[in-house]
N, C-alpha and C positions, 0 to 999 in steps of 0.2 A: 456471681462475683467475677468468675473467669471471663464471661462475655463482656462485662463492663471494662475489665482490664484490657482485653484485646481491642475493644472499640477505642479506648483512650489512647492506646499505643498507635493504632491506625491513624487517628486524628493528629497525634504528635508527629508522625512521619509525614503526613500530607502537608502540615503547616510548615515543615522545613523547606518546602519547595515553593516556587513562584506560582501564584494563581493565574489562570487565564481570565482576562477581564475584557468586557466589550469596550469599544471606542479607542483601542490602542492601534494606531496605524502601523502596518507592516512597512518596513524599509528595506530596500534592496540596493546593493548586494548583501548587506548585513544579514538579512533573514534567510538567505540561501544557506547560511552556515548553521552550526550547532547552537543550541540554547541550553547550557548546562544548569541553569536554575530550575528547569522543569523536569518532571519525573520521567516522562516517556517521549521519545521522538523517533520518527522514521522517515526515510527517503525511499520511495517506491517507484521503480521504473518497470513498466509492462508494455509489451508491444508485439507487433506482427512483423516478421521478416520474410523476405523472398530471396532465395538463392539464385545464382546465375543460371541454373538450369530450370528455374521456374517453380521450385518446391517452396511451399509455404509452411512456416513454423511460428510458434509463439514463444516468447521468453519473458522471464521475470528476474529482476535483480533488486534486492531489498537490503538496506542497512538500517539497523536499529541502534539507538542509544538508550540504555535503561539505567537510571540512577538507583543506587542501592540504599540511599539514606545515610551512608557514612559521610559525615561532613568533614570540613577542613580541620576539625579538632583532632583528627587522627593523623599524626605526622608521618606515618610510614609510607614510603614510596610503593609498598606492596598493597596498600589499602585499596580494596575494590570499590572505589567511589562511583565509577560508571562502568557498565558492561557494554561492549560492542558486539553485536550479533549480526549475521548476514545470511541470507538465503539466495540461492540462484536455481533457476529451473528452465528447462527447455521442453516445450510441448510439440511433439512430432508424432502424428498418427501412425507413422511407420513403426514406432516403438511400442505403441499400444498403451503407454502410460508415461508419466513425467520422468525425465531424467533430472535429478535434483541433487543439490549438495548444500551443506550448511557449515557455518563456522561460529565460534564464540570465543571471547577473551576479555579479560579486564583491560580497561584503557590504560595505556602507559608504555614507557620504555621505547617509544617510537614504533612499536609493533602493532598497536591498535589505537585508533583515535577517530574522533569526530571534531573537527576544528571549527571554532567560531569565525565569523567574518565573511565566509563564503564556503561553498560546498567543497570539502576536502575530507574524504573518508578513506580509512585504511583498516584492513583486518588481515594480518599476515600479508599474503601476496595479492589479496583482493583490493581493488581501488575504484573509487568514483571521485572525479574531480572536475570542477568547473574551471575552464581555462580563461585566458585573457580575452579570447574572442567570444565569450559567453557560451561556449559549447561544453557539453558534458563528455568527459572521456571515461569510459568504463572498461576495465580490464579484469576479467574474472577467470582465472585458471581453475575450473572446478574439476571434480573427480572424473567425470565422463565426457567433458567438453570444456572448451574455452571460449569465452565471449570477448571480442575486441571491438568495441562499438564507439562511435562518435554520434552524439545527439545534438542537433543544431536547431535552435528555436526559430519558428516561423511566425509566431504570434506573441502578443503580450501575455504576461502572467495572468492567470484567471484566479481571482480571489473568491474563495468559497464562503458561504454564509453571509454575514453582515460585514463586508469589507475585510474578510479573513478571519472573523470570529465565528466559529462554526459550532452551534449548539448540538449536543449529543444526547440530551435528556431533558426532563421537565425542570430540573434545577439549573439555574444560570451557571453554576460552577462546573457542571458536566458539559465541558466544551473543550475545543482545541483551537489553536491558530492553524489555519489550513489554506494552502494555495496549491494550484495545479499548473502544469505546463503541458497542455495538449499539443498535438500535431508537431512533435519534434521529429524533424527529418533525420533518419537514421541510416548510417553507412558503417561498413566495417567487415568483420569476418567471424565465422564460427569455425573452430578447429575441433574435429572429432577426436575421440580417444586414440584412434589409429594414426593421428597426425595429419589427416587430410584436412586442408583448409579450403573453405568456400566463402567467396565474397557474398555479402548480403546487403540489401537495401530494405527500407521499411519506414514505419511510423511508430513512435513511442509516446506513451502518456506518463508523465512524472508527477507524483504527489509528494508533498512534504508537510508533515503535521508534527506539532509538539503540544504537549498537554501535561496536566498534573492529576486531574480526576476526569477520566474519559468516559467510563461506563457507570451507569446506574447500578446500585447493588443488586437489583432484580434482573439485570440483563444477562442473557446467555451468550450473546455474540452479535454479529451483524452480517448483512448482505450489502455488498458495495459493487458498483460498476463504474468504470471509466471508459468512455467510448469516443474514439476519433471518428467523426462522421465524414462520409465521402465528399460532402459539399464544403468541407473545411471547418465545419462547426464542431462543437464538443458538448458532451453530455456526461455529467456526474450525478449519480443517485445512490442513496444509501438508506437502509433502515436498521435501527437498533432493535433486536428482538428480545422479548422477555420470556418468562417461563411459558411452556406450552405454545410457543410460537406467537404470542401476543406482540403487538408493535408498541414499543416505548417511544420511539422518535423516528422521524424520517425527514429527508430533505433532498432536493435536486436542484441542479444548476444547468441551464442550457444556454450556450452561446451559439447563436445561429450563424449562417454564412455571412451575414452582413455585419456581424460583431455585436448585435443586440443581445443583452444578457437578461434572462428570465430566471427568477428564483421561485421554486415551488415549496410551499409550506407543507407541514407534515400531513395535513388533511387532504393534500393534493397529490400525494405520492404513495404508491402501493406496489408490492411485489407479489405476483401470483404464480406459483410453481406450475409448470407444464409437463415436466418429466423429472423423475427422481432416479438417482443411481446409488446403489449400495456398494461400499468398498469391500472387496473380498479380504482386505488386510485388517481393517479396524472395525468393520460392521457399521460405520457411520453412514447415514443416508443423507444425500445432498440434493437440493432442487437445482440440477445442473442446467435445465432449460427453464426459463422464467419469462414472464411478461411484466415489464415495469410500466406503470401508468404515471404520466406527469400531466395533470389536468386531463384534457380530453385526448391526449396523444398516447398511443400504445406502442411500446418498444418491445419487440420479441427477440430474446437472446437465445442463441443455439450454440452449444459447445463445439469446438473444433474436434474434441474427442471427450468421451465421458470420464475417463480415468485421468483426472488432473489433481489428484489428492497429493498434498505435500505433508510428510510426517517430519515435523521439526522438533520432536521431543528431546533431541540431543542438544538443542540450542535454546530456542525460545520456550520450549515446553508445550507448544501447540501443535495440533493436527488440524489442517484446514484444506479447503478446496480453492485453488487459485487457477483459473483457466481462461484460455483464449476463447472468445465467442464472436460469432457473426451477429449482426443486428439488422432487423427490419423495422421500419417505421410504418405503422398501420398497414403491414403486409408487404411493403416494398423495400428492397435492399437499401440500407442506409449507412452502414459502417461496420467497423471492427473494433474490438476492445478486449477488456478483461473483466471477469466476474469473480469476486472474492466472497467465500462463504465460510464464516467462522462460527464456532460454538456448536457444531453439529456432532462432533465426537464427544465433547463434554463442555460445560460452561467455560467460556474464555476468561482468563484472569490475566490482567496486565501487570 
């Protein structure tokens, strides 16, 4: 009886949100902004940066919007209808592990928000905003570093899945609306904790997804990669993992140097671990080096450093590995990007 009641409540909560449906065209700039009718949403920027003295580091900035299910019937200004969460990380092998920070707050009072209409995100002093020149401005004063970055598009938006409708499981409602912006030319500065500022240049990959029912109930988590290829192309690949490592769903999108887009169905995409690393803090074991197959192409991913685990239990509640990787295509250098590994510490719950 208790299970039935919990299941009924879960369905009631889900039906309060807008479903993800195929055939709904994405419209820009509107869809650069927030979608408050959906349960979960995130903006993910990951990239490689080079300092003026030639040092190479990776970075991650993520903003999340999570609806709580408290609807407009609650008139209180203090009602936590949406939560805004954010993560920031810097991957520098000289440190031996990630430098990272996290924030969370209820949306409101001008202190935390994800605005509709265009990208405008704020969480205390952390900001991500798309300006009138179509550039993203990122200002993240984190605990051990500050990121001041400008991301300039060099290519059209890349729609994932079927024109932005991205399946995540065997049921059609297990899906998201999803687009990427690869090859964002990146300039700006990193400020260290001691106040030393270094100019940086690089390339960023930006993802934006929103959904209501993302994961299959039997899913533990996912492996995902976004790769900016050296020839100007872009590769995105993911797999949703079930219990004991089984594959529930997978997909990949490759835009080659000429602009041709190839989508790979789940029977054409696989992730094969090549090297595992065990965290000394959480004891989670991650496949930090892996080979992704898309059709007959093999992409070998090697981490910038093995320890790129991010413990976000104080904000989103998750522990995951999010790391800068170099990429080879069939054994030849091909690009750089990021690999994300979730659900290895414990099953991921959105």
